[in-house]
PAKE-349769 format. One record per residue: residue in one letter; x, y, z of N, C-alpha, C in turn. Coordinates in Angstrom, 3 decimals. Layout:
N
REC  A  X  Y  Z  X  Y  Z  X  Y  Z
...
***
This chain:
116
REC  M  122.943  75.563  45.919  124.059  76.325  45.692  122.535  78.029  46.602
REC  Q  122.806  78.264  47.447  122.495  79.780  47.905  122.614  80.825  46.667
REC  K  121.608  81.619  46.780  121.240  82.969  46.681  122.513  83.631  46.809
REC  P  123.575  84.686  46.106  123.485  85.411  46.779  122.484  87.078  46.711
REC  I  122.748  87.889  48.532  122.201  88.482  48.301  122.820  89.987  47.829
REC  E  122.338  91.038  47.497  122.754  92.047  47.043  122.152  93.648  48.071
REC  F  123.301  94.398  47.876  122.287  96.060  48.724  123.196  96.588  47.370
REC  K  122.346  97.953  47.323  122.363  98.409  46.668  122.711  99.547  47.784
REC  L  123.900  100.713  47.390  124.697  101.754  48.518  124.876  102.874  47.733
REC  A  124.751  103.702  49.552  124.739  105.325  49.374  126.722  105.423  48.305
REC  V  127.159  104.695  48.736  129.103  105.517  48.828  129.777  104.004  47.722
REC  S  130.602  104.584  47.136  131.211  104.064  46.357  132.174  102.394  47.300
REC  P  132.811  101.616  46.677  133.155  100.239  47.038  133.928  101.062  47.761
REC  F  135.236  101.444  47.258  136.455  101.986  48.143  135.688  102.464  48.929
REC  E  134.547  102.996  49.535  134.293  104.193  50.342  133.543  102.979  51.563
REC  A  133.236  102.010  51.335  132.413  100.990  51.910  133.428  99.762  51.887
REC  A  134.158  99.849  51.504  135.202  99.092  51.733  136.260  99.837  53.245
REC  D  136.501  101.074  53.041  136.924  101.607  53.965  136.336  101.892  55.324
REC  I  134.651  101.767  55.119  133.542  100.977  56.221  134.069  100.271  56.849
REC  I  133.514  99.259  56.341  134.289  97.517  56.878  135.300  97.112  57.519
REC  L  136.377  97.655  57.004  137.739  97.767  56.985  138.376  98.570  59.001
REC  S  137.165  99.577  58.776  137.417  100.586  60.328  136.714  99.559  61.535
REC  S  135.419  98.553  60.910  134.712  97.955  61.843  135.565  97.339  63.092
REC  P  134.980  97.390  64.092  135.633  96.462  65.142  135.586  95.152  64.714
REC  N  136.942  94.917  65.272  137.023  93.256  65.434  137.323  92.490  64.199
REC  I  137.217  93.401  63.198  137.083  92.625  62.060  137.962  92.038  61.560
REC  K  139.967  92.088  61.826  140.578  91.228  61.548  140.031  89.539  61.777
REC  E  139.594  89.412  62.799  139.037  88.585  63.327  138.951  87.276  62.484
REC  D  138.037  88.058  61.486  137.187  87.130  60.836  137.977  87.103  59.262
REC  L  139.136  88.097  58.452  139.056  88.384  57.217  139.925  87.459  57.294
REC  L  139.585  86.801  55.653  140.873  86.346  55.812  141.828  86.747  54.393
REC  Y  141.030  88.090  53.638  141.300  88.820  52.209  140.785  89.314  51.684
REC  W  141.505  90.821  51.323  140.047  91.366  50.511  141.282  91.903  49.871
REC  E  141.152  92.599  48.299  141.175  93.483  47.866  140.578  94.297  46.801
REC  N  141.432  95.037  45.995  140.785  96.461  45.590  141.236  96.556  44.209
REC  H  140.473  96.935  43.170  141.627  97.993  41.902  140.030  99.039  41.566
REC  V  141.113  99.979  40.555  140.078  100.369  40.016  141.056  100.132  38.271
REC  V  139.552  99.812  38.158  139.010  99.165  36.681  138.871  100.178  35.660
REC  G  139.537  100.179  34.760  139.598  101.080  33.482  139.091  102.755  33.316
REC  N  138.915  103.464  32.863  139.539  105.008  32.419  138.125  105.901  33.553
REC  E  137.549  105.129  33.316  136.224  105.461  33.891  136.131  105.648  35.779
REC  G  137.192  104.832  35.956  137.210  104.636  37.236  136.205  103.992  38.491
REC  K  136.323  103.194  37.328  135.377  101.824  37.927  136.399  101.392  38.862
REC  Q  135.275  100.878  40.366  135.605  100.403  41.242  135.257  98.355  41.550
REC  I  136.174  98.358  42.058  135.774  96.888  42.943  136.174  96.118  43.883
REC  C  135.870  95.674  44.783  136.737  95.063  46.195  135.617  93.824  46.486
REC  T  137.041  93.165  47.024  136.272  91.376  47.030  136.726  91.207  48.722
REC  F  136.601  91.281  49.564  136.739  90.522  51.014  136.304  88.512  50.535
REC  I  136.718  87.969  51.527  136.355  86.532  51.918  136.888  86.588  53.612
REC  F  135.631  86.492  54.057  135.705  86.541  55.952  135.469  84.806  56.222
REC  E  135.816  84.287  56.897  135.427  82.843  57.932  135.578  82.931  58.828
REC  R  134.209  82.331  59.654  134.020  82.386  60.643  134.002  80.866  61.425
REC  Y  134.119  80.517  62.805  133.409  79.300  63.386  132.039  79.154  63.846
REC  Y  131.456  78.387  63.321  130.024  78.674  64.167  129.755  77.155  64.925
REC  F  129.278  77.125  66.641  129.337  76.380  66.947  128.158  75.380  66.492
REC  R  127.262  76.644  66.167  125.680  75.694  66.104  126.095  74.609  64.790
REC  T  126.532  74.862  64.174  127.239  73.035  62.582  128.653  73.104  63.043
REC  S  129.455  73.460  63.852  130.588  72.706  64.711  130.850  73.008  63.004
REC  G  131.178  74.072  62.498  132.475  74.242  60.859  132.492  76.069  60.962
REC  R  133.121  75.987  59.858  133.637  77.351  59.916  132.158  77.543  58.770
REC  A  132.482  78.527  58.328  131.588  79.139  57.920  132.589  80.635  56.861
REC  T  132.037  80.386  55.289  132.727  81.780  54.318  131.802  82.406  53.775
REC  L  132.305  83.699  53.985  131.918  84.737  53.541  132.165  85.576  52.867
REC  T  131.677  85.621  51.134  132.781  85.999  50.376  132.133  87.233  49.881
REC  V  132.578  88.892  49.743  131.772  89.757  49.283  132.667  91.205  48.273
REC  I  131.402  90.802  47.472  131.809  92.104  45.965  131.518  93.426  46.336
REC  L  132.317  94.328  46.091  131.750  95.557  45.886  131.982  96.092  44.242
REC  E  131.498  96.468  43.597  131.227  97.281  42.274  130.172  98.172  41.913
REC  N  130.520  98.531  40.783  130.289  99.884  40.281  130.083  99.408  39.115
REC  F  130.034  98.807  38.218  130.507  98.905  37.423  129.530  99.293  35.879
REC  D  128.240  99.351  36.342  126.876  99.538  36.536  126.456  100.796  36.860
REC  G  127.074  101.887  37.670  126.483  102.943  37.606  125.821  103.219  38.857
REC  E  125.688  101.543  39.767  125.192  101.619  40.614  125.749  100.966  41.481
REC  N  126.648  101.718  43.395  127.021  100.762  43.929  126.985  99.892  44.124
REC  K  127.067  98.162  44.336  126.486  97.333  44.275  127.765  96.635  45.818
REC  V  126.258  95.657  46.784  127.409  94.811  47.271  126.778  93.604  46.901
REC  R  127.358  92.487  46.714  126.877  90.737  46.560  127.542  90.114  47.563
REC  C  126.738  89.624  48.389  127.413  88.736  49.120  127.131  87.638  49.506
REC  M  128.476  86.305  49.010  128.057  85.109  49.381  127.892  84.599  50.211
REC  T  127.728  82.882  51.072  128.448  82.579  52.459  128.278  80.903  51.279
REC  S  129.236  79.949  52.147  129.131  78.549  51.906  129.774  78.124  53.287
REC  G  130.392  76.622  53.055  130.540  75.705  53.974  129.029  76.099  55.423
REC  S  127.868  76.639  55.351  127.769  76.602  56.146  126.920  75.804  56.659
REC  A  126.456  75.183  56.261  125.258  73.648  56.359  126.047  72.286  56.936
REC  E  125.028  71.740  57.507  125.780  71.037  58.321  125.149  69.207  57.565
REC  S  126.154  68.377  57.167  125.514  67.333  57.099  124.926  66.754  56.088
REC  I  124.654  66.212  55.071  123.946  65.723  53.645  122.645  66.112  53.734
REC  I  121.782  66.654  55.253  120.751  67.600  54.761  120.919  69.086  55.009
REC  N  122.393  69.353  54.292  122.360  70.737  54.522  121.539  71.819  54.438
REC  I  121.311  71.518  55.906  121.429  72.998  57.391  121.978  73.319  57.544
REC  D  121.936  74.826  58.255  123.220  75.621  58.494  122.437  76.515  59.850
REC  F  121.597  76.017  60.129  120.737  76.668  61.282  120.983  78.091  61.712
REC  G  121.140  78.690  60.568  120.864  80.572  60.412  122.130  81.152  60.479
REC  A  123.830  79.871  60.327  124.833  81.003  60.296  125.353  81.587  59.234
REC  S  124.439  80.952  57.951  124.589  82.116  57.041  123.937  83.357  57.027
REC  R  122.945  83.217  57.498  122.355  84.825  57.569  122.949  85.171  58.356
REC  N  123.215  84.730  60.094  124.057  85.834  60.356  125.097  86.870  60.188
REC  F  125.747  85.502  59.332  127.146  86.240  58.784  125.971  87.782  57.667
REC  V  125.621  86.982  56.862  125.621  88.074  55.954  124.743  89.338  56.750
REC  G  124.085  89.266  58.215  123.616  90.296  58.815  124.829  90.884  59.702
REC  W  125.737  90.921  59.981  126.640  90.534  60.102  127.125  91.974  59.468
REC  L  127.772  91.498  58.177  127.572  92.730  57.120  126.631  93.439  57.246
REC  K  125.516  93.293  56.730  124.612  94.301  56.915  124.533  95.813  58.229
REC  N  125.164  94.927  58.955  124.562  96.027  60.115  126.261  97.062  59.575
REC  I  127.219  96.336  59.648  128.344  97.436  59.225  128.156  98.278  58.200
REC  L  126.986  97.946  57.477  126.529  98.863  56.598  125.818  99.632  56.216
REC  A  124.661  99.491  56.774  123.256  99.406  57.306  122.762  101.018  57.282
REC  E  123.921  101.964  57.407  123.414  103.630  57.297  123.500  104.248  55.690
REC  N  124.405  103.188  55.033  124.555  103.390  53.914  124.375  102.584  52.468
REC  I  123.228  101.893  53.204  122.371  100.925  52.343  121.008  101.167  52.239
REC  L  121.218  101.802  50.567  120.232  102.010  49.834  118.525  100.958  49.651
REC  K  118.642  99.691  48.746  117.768  99.222  48.879  118.558  97.524  49.246
REC  E  117.600  96.413  49.250  118.459  95.400  49.047  117.728  94.643  48.465
REC  A  117.510  93.398  47.642  117.443  92.780  46.748  117.424  91.465  46.985
REC  E  117.183  90.158  46.402  117.558  89.006  46.900  117.719  88.305  44.823
REC  L  118.933  87.983  44.860  119.046  88.052  43.001  118.401  86.829  42.783
***
């Protein structure tokens, strides 16, 4: 299992979701998204699931993105799956490319990146 990649953002989860949704051609890869306000303190959570076909692996990869601010910091967690080929589990850079695509969309708002 690959480790999730986490970003800290300068904008709220809902603001980040708006940035993602307004990105050109986003609908081609978007399978599902939802957002919720949790509790009376205005905590926010957004979930996105993207899917993309990669010729280099001859298959589809998914990117699950969770935006939340439950501990007071605006965070994004990215998890890829399905990008590896065959028994030896090599994805030929497909997962890095998929996460990089999201990083480019949110680049102006990333404060800090850390691998969990």
